[in-house]
N, C-alpha and C positions, 0 to 999 in steps of 0.2 A: 384367280383374276383379281378379286377385290384386294387381296393382300399385296399384289404387285402394284396396284394403283396407289394404295395408301403409302407403300414404301417409296414409290417414285415421287409422290407429293411431298413427303417428309424430306427427301433428299434434295428436291428443288428449293424448298424453303430454306434449308440449312446452307445451301450454296449462295442463295441470294441474301442471307442475313448478315453478310460481312459489313463491318463499319467502313472499311477502307478497301479500295482495290489495291492490288500489289504495287502499282506505280504511284498511288496517292498516299501511301503511308509516309509518316514523318521519317526523316533521315535516321533517327535513333532506332526506329522500329524495323528498319530494313537490315540491320546488322544481325549477324549470327548470335544466338542467344549466349554463346560462350564468350562473346566479345563485349557483352553488356557491362557498363560501368554501374557504380552504386546509384548514380543519378538516373541512369536509364531504368534500373529496377524500381526505383522510387516512382518515376513517371508511370511505369507499367501498373504498379500497385494502385496509384491514383486513378488510372484509367478504368481498372477493374472495379474500383469502389465508387466511381462517380454515379452509377445508377442504383447503389444501395440506399436503403432507407437509413436516416441517421439513427444512432444508437440512443437508447434511453439514457437518462442522467446517471442511473446507478450502474449502467453497464460500461460507461466511459472509463478510460484509464484515469487514475486518481489526479494526475497533473492537468487533465482537461475538464475535470468537474468544476462547476461554478462554486465559488466560495459561498458558505451559508450566509444568509442575511442576518445581520446583527443589529438589534435596536439598542443603541447605546444608552437610552434613557432608562432602560430596565435594570441596568447595572449599577451597583454601588461603586462610587469613585474611590472609596477607601479599600476596596477589595479587587486589586488588579488581577488576582488569580482567577476570579470568576470570568473576567473578560477573556483572559488567555485560554481558559477552558472552553469557552464558547467558540473561539476562533479555531480550535483544534477538532471540533466536532466533525466526524467523517473523514478525518485526515490521519495518516499513519504517524505514530509517535513512538520514539524510543525512550525508555527510562532505564537508568543504570541503578542497580541495587548492590550495595556492598554488605557482605555478611561480616558480623563482628568476630573478633578474635583472629586466630590464625588457623582456620579450618583446612582440613585436607580437601582435595577436589571432590572426592566421593561425598564428604559431608555437605559441601556447598551444593552439589547436585541433588541430594535428598532434600535439603531445606527448601531450595527453590522450587523443586518438583512439588512439594507440600504446599507452598505458597501459591503456586500456579493453579493447583487443583482447587484450593480454597477460593481463589479468584473466579475460577470457572463455575464453581458452585454458586457464587454470588452474581452470575451472569455477566461477568467481566471477562471478555476474551482477550488473553494475552499469550504470545509465544514467548518461549524462554530459551536464551542462548548463553552458555557459559563463556566468559571471555578471560577469566583468570581463576586461580584457586579460590579466591574469595569475592568474586565479582560476576554479576550476570546482567544481561540485557533483557528486559521485558518489552516486547514489541506489541503495541496496541493498534489494531486496525481502526478503532475509533478513539482518536487521541483524547477526547473529553473523559474517557474512563480512566486515564492515567491518574487523575487526582483522587478519584474514589479508591483506586488501588493503592495510592501513596498512603492514604489514611489507614488502610488495613496493614500495609507493610511496616510502617514506622511503629505500629503497636506491637510488633513481634520482638520477642526477647533477643533473638539473634540477628536482628537487622541493625546494622550500623548506620547506614544512610541510604537515602533515595535521592537521585538526581533527575529532575525534569527540567528541560529547556535551560540547562546550565545553572539551575538553582538547586542548592543542596539542602535537603530536609534531614536533620539528624533523627535517628531512632530514639524512642523514649528511654530505652535501656542502655544506649551508648554513652560512653564517657566522653565528656566535652574535651576537644583538642585544644591545646594551647596555641595561640597565634604568635608568630615571631615578630 
């Protein structure tokens, strides 16, 4: 008997917990789910999320996170790279690395894998993607680490150049190219 009373009570609560009555629903919500447009689906998602608690800053998608606070007085005006590095803190950044010579794809794979492992051992997290036989992308989840990685990479004998934010840094062992 108690089970029946509890079941009946739960059923009554769930029936009365509706936000809208059928005839009070907005026009877009009265449509068949198969007829929903993208805008209707977006409104439905917003309605579901309206009672949710806001996400923590570190759980937000990257484009919704606030920019880090930067005190411009702390930076040397003669070193614009330090300012750029500070602005990329916590942001994803891609770095292009060019391998010297004319290596085969397998050689580039092995070299960049070795460099990636060395970076990981130095607590610099980078994902590596080959884009050509002698070129790779290193993707940093924390963009400020790209400049530390650049210092390591340009010291490598087989590194021709590293490109960060459209600025090319030549490797220490690369031959200088003649400008036309």
